[in-house]
C-alpha positions in Angstrom: 27.1 9.7 12.5 25.1 6.7 14.0 22.0 6.1 12.1 18.6 6.3 14.0 16.6 3.0 13.3 13.2 5.0 13.7 14.3 7.3 11.0 15.3 4.3 8.8 11.6 3.1 9.0 10.2 6.6 8.8 8.4 6.4 12.2 8.6 8.3 15.4 10.1 6.8 18.6 6.6 6.6 20.1 5.3 4.5 17.1 3.1 1.6 18.0 4.1 -2.0 17.1 1.5 -2.0 14.3 2.8 1.3 12.9 6.3 0.0 12.8 5.1 -3.2 11.2 3.0 -1.3 8.6 6.0 1.1 7.8 8.3 -1.9 7.3 5.8 -3.8 5.1 5.4 -0.7 2.8 9.3 -0.2 2.5 10.0 -3.9 2.1 7.5 -4.1 -0.8 9.1 -1.1 -2.4 12.8 -2.1 -2.1 12.5 -5.9 -2.3 15.3 -7.2 -4.6 12.9 -9.3 -6.5 11.2 -6.1 -7.8 14.5 -4.1 -8.2 16.7 -6.3 -10.4 20.3 -5.2 -10.5 19.5 -2.2 -8.4 22.4 -2.0 -5.8 20.8 1.0 -4.0 17.5 -0.8 -3.5 19.3 -3.9 -2.2 21.2 -1.9 0.3 18.0 -0.1 1.3 16.2 -3.4 1.8 19.1 -4.7 3.9 19.0 -1.5 6.0 15.3 -1.6 6.7 15.3 -5.4 7.4 18.0 -4.8 10.0 16.1 -1.9 11.5 12.9 -3.9 11.8 14.7 -6.9 13.3 15.5 -4.7 16.3 12.3 -2.4 16.4 10.0 -5.2 15.5 11.1 -7.2 18.6 10.0 -5.9 22.0 13.1 -6.9 23.9 15.5 -5.6 21.4 13.6 -2.3 21.0 13.7 -1.8 24.7 17.4 -2.4 24.8 17.9 -0.1 21.8 15.9 2.7 23.4 17.9 2.3 26.5 21.2 2.4 24.6 22.1 -1.1 25.7 22.6 -2.1 22.0 23.6 -0.1 19.0 21.8 0.2 15.6 23.5 -3.0 14.5 22.2 -4.9 17.5 25.6 -5.0 19.2 25.9 -4.4 23.0 27.2 -0.9 23.7 30.6 -0.8 25.3 31.3 -4.5 25.0 33.3 -4.6 21.8 32.2 -6.2 18.5 30.6 -9.3 19.6 27.0 -8.4 18.8 24.3 -10.8 18.0 25.2 -13.7 15.7 28.9 -12.8 15.6 30.5 -10.6 13.0 27.7 -11.0 10.5 25.2 -9.0 12.4 21.5 -9.8 12.1 20.4 -12.3 9.6 23.8 -12.6 8.0 23.7 -9.2 6.3 27.2 -8.2 7.6 29.1 -9.5 4.6 27.0 -7.5 2.1 25.1 -10.6 0.8 21.6 -11.9 1.5 20.9 -15.1 3.3 18.6 -17.9 2.0 15.0 -17.2 3.0 13.0 -20.2 4.3 9.3 -20.7 3.4 8.5 -20.4 7.1 8.3 -16.6 6.6 11.4 -15.8 8.7 13.7 -13.7 6.5 16.5 -13.6 9.1 17.3 -17.3 9.4 16.8 -19.4 12.5 17.9 -16.8 15.0 16.3 -13.5 13.8 13.2 -11.8 14.8 11.9 -11.9 11.3 8.7 -10.8 9.5 6.3 -12.8 7.5 7.0 -11.7 3.9 4.1 -13.8 2.6 1.8 -11.0 3.8 3.5 -8.7 1.3 4.0 -10.8 -1.7 2.1 -14.1 -1.3 2.8 -17.3 0.6 5.4 -18.8 -1.8 7.5 -15.8 -2.8 10.6 -17.0 -1.0 10.3 -20.6 -2.0 12.6 -19.9 -4.9 15.4 -19.3 -2.4 15.0 -22.5 -0.5 17.2 -25.7 -0.5 20.8 -24.9 -1.0 20.3 -21.8 -3.0 22.9 -19.2 -2.0 21.0 -15.9 -1.8 19.2 -13.7 -4.3 20.4 -14.8 -7.8 23.5 -16.3 -6.3 25.2 -19.6 -7.0 23.1 -22.4 -8.6 21.3 -24.8 -6.2 22.1 -28.5 -6.4 18.4 -29.4 -6.4 15.4 -28.1 -8.1 14.9 -24.4 -7.8 12.0 -22.1 -8.7 12.5 -19.7 -11.6 12.8 -16.0 -11.3 9.7 -13.9 -10.9 8.9 -11.1 -13.4 7.9 -7.7 -12.1 5.4 -5.7 -14.2 3.6 -2.4 -13.8 0.1 -1.9 -15.3 -2.3 1.0 -15.5 -6.0 0.3 -14.7 -8.9 2.8 -15.0 -10.7 3.7 -11.8 -14.0 1.9 -12.4 -12.3 -1.4 -13.5 -10.2 -1.4 -10.3 -13.4 -0.6 -8.2 -15.8 -3.0 -9.8 -13.4 -5.6 -11.1 -12.8 -6.7 -14.6 -10.4 -8.3 -17.1 -7.6 -6.9 -19.2 -4.7 -8.3 -21.2 -1.0 -7.6 -21.1 2.0 -8.9 -23.2 4.8 -10.2 -21.1 7.8 -11.9 -22.8 5.8 -12.0 -26.1 2.9 -13.7 -24.5 -0.7 -12.3 -24.4 -1.8 -12.8 -20.7 -5.4 -12.2 -19.5 -5.3 -10.6 -16.0 -8.4 -10.7 -13.8 -8.6 -7.4 -11.8 -10.4 -8.2 -8.5 -13.2 -5.9 -7.4 -11.9 -3.4 -4.8 -8.2 -3.3 -6.1 -6.3 -0.4 -4.7 -3.6 1.7 -6.2 -0.1 0.1 -5.6 -1.6 -3.4 -5.0 0.4 -6.3 -6.4 -1.3 -9.2 -8.2 0.5 -12.5 -8.5 0.1 -14.7 -11.5 1.6 -18.1 -10.6 3.8 -20.1 -12.9 4.0 -17.4 -15.6 7.5 -16.3 -14.8 11.0 -17.5 -15.8 11.7 -21.1 -16.3 12.8 -23.1 -13.2 16.3 -24.7 -12.6 17.0 -28.3 -12.5 13.4 -29.3 -13.0 12.0 -26.7 -10.6 8.7 -24.9 -11.1 8.4 -21.6 -13.1 8.5 -18.3 -11.4 5.5 -16.0 -11.1 4.6 -12.7 -12.6 4.1 -9.9 -10.1 1.9 -7.1 -11.5 1.8 -3.8 -9.6 -1.5 -2.0 -10.3 -1.5 1.7 -10.9 -5.0 3.1 -10.8 -5.8 6.1 -12.9 -7.5 9.1 -11.4 -11.3 9.6 -12.1 -12.7 12.8 -13.2 -15.0 13.1 -10.0 -14.5 10.1 -7.9 -11.6 9.7 -5.4 -10.9 7.3 -2.6 -10.4 7.4 1.2 -9.6 3.7 2.0 -12.6 1.8 0.7 -14.9 4.9 0.8 -15.7 6.6 -2.6 -15.6 10.4 -2.3 -17.8 12.7 -4.6 -18.1 16.4 -4.4 -21.7 17.4 -5.5 -22.3 21.0 -6.8 -25.8 22.2 -5.9 -27.6 25.6 -6.6 -28.6 28.1 -4.0 -32.1 27.2 -4.6 -31.4 23.5 -4.0 -29.4 24.3 -0.9 -32.2 26.4 0.6 -35.4 24.5 -0.4 -34.0 21.1 -0.7 -34.1 18.9 -3.7 -34.0 15.4 -5.1 -31.0 14.9 -7.5 -29.5 12.1 -9.4 -25.9 11.4 -8.7 -23.3 8.8 -10.0 -21.8 6.0 -8.0 -19.4 3.2 -9.1 -22.3 0.9 -9.6 -24.7 3.3 -11.4 -26.8 6.4 -10.9 -29.0 6.8 -7.8 -31.3 9.5 -6.5 -30.5 11.3 -3.2 -32.3 14.0 -1.2 -30.6 17.3 -0.5 -32.1 18.4 2.9 -33.4 22.1 3.0 -31.0 24.7 4.3 -27.9 22.7 3.5 -24.4 24.2 3.6 -21.3 23.7 1.6 -19.2 21.0 3.2 -22.0 19.1 4.6 -21.8 15.3 3.8 -24.3 12.7 2.8 -23.3 9.0 3.3 -24.6 6.3 1.0 -24.2 3.0 2.7 -22.5 0.2 0.8 -21.9 2.2 -2.3 -18.1 2.2 -1.9 -15.4 -0.3 -2.7 -15.8 -3.9 -1.6 -13.0 -6.4 -1.2 -11.8 -9.0 1.3 -11.0 -6.2 3.7 -14.5 -4.9 4.0 -17.3 -2.7 2.4 -17.0 1.0 2.0 -19.6 3.8 1.5 -19.9 6.7 -0.8 -19.5 10.1 0.9 -21.0 13.0 -0.9 -19.8 16.5 0.0 -22.1 19.3 -0.9 -20.8 22.4 -2.6 -23.0 25.5 -3.1 -22.5 27.1 -6.5 -23.7 30.6 -7.3 -25.3 31.2 -10.8 -22.8 32.3 -13.4 -25.3 34.6 -15.1 -27.0 37.7 -13.6 -30.3 36.8 -11.9 -32.3 40.0 -11.1 -35.1 38.1 -9.3 -32.6 36.2 -7.1 -30.9 39.5 -6.2 -34.3 41.1 -5.3 -35.2 38.2 -3.1 -31.9 38.3 -1.3 -32.1 42.1 -0.7 -35.6 41.6 0.9 -34.2 39.0 3.3 -33.5 40.0 6.8 -29.9 40.1 7.9 -28.8 37.0 9.7 -25.6 36.5 11.8 -23.9 33.5 10.6 -20.3 34.2 12.0 -19.3 34.0 15.6 -15.8 35.6 15.3 
């Protein structure tokens, strides 16, 4: 059965260019061979999504694919096995190996549509494959070649990731201090240059790629750069209004609960969210009315004396 390139990238046929690009970046980061050493399935998956993006990431090729003028390998339909670039297919993946990547950011060689992988891993991630190197971990290069990168996963508590901080890890027997930038998000990769494997033939050392796994917080959560907080309030506070103290990632602040508030209503604290190079978030406070746990005779009498009010329209 012929594979569907949209399914390969996990997008719909109506997906925009930016949605296709975003889906590809996410998958490329997940399955890149540098981060999946000796994992043949990941290598095959990386090859498959790269070929899919080479077609769907190019307007003309995508149009031809949608019109069934070319197949999922980029070959013209009904014209034999010529295809793009001969028997190798796109970017030289036809023989089951990876081509050398250039530092220009084009992972498919001179003729491919390509995608700038530096936006995923950093500007120089493919420099180790330059010169006469023969693919990922292939035959030794004649000239200097950068050493292999080391992939590492590290847990960071929520507030350290949000506010920034420093922690230490032991990699290859060395204690390394890692600076966590403020506004670091779960799944983000930090690059420590020159701390990877030794280079070849006088080439520079590789890097350490640290994937950050942010721990959950007891009451904070995230929506992009916005910090979310559910705030329990009493019936009295909801009806009469109140001034209460609540936590933020930068410390406690006082907020005003408007009279006659309802559960689900939100208060926005400007500039109290995460801040990084992408921007500045807010803190969104969702109100939740909580009834008293113990019997309250006075409250019951007061409620019984209240007039009936229609609050439902169904």
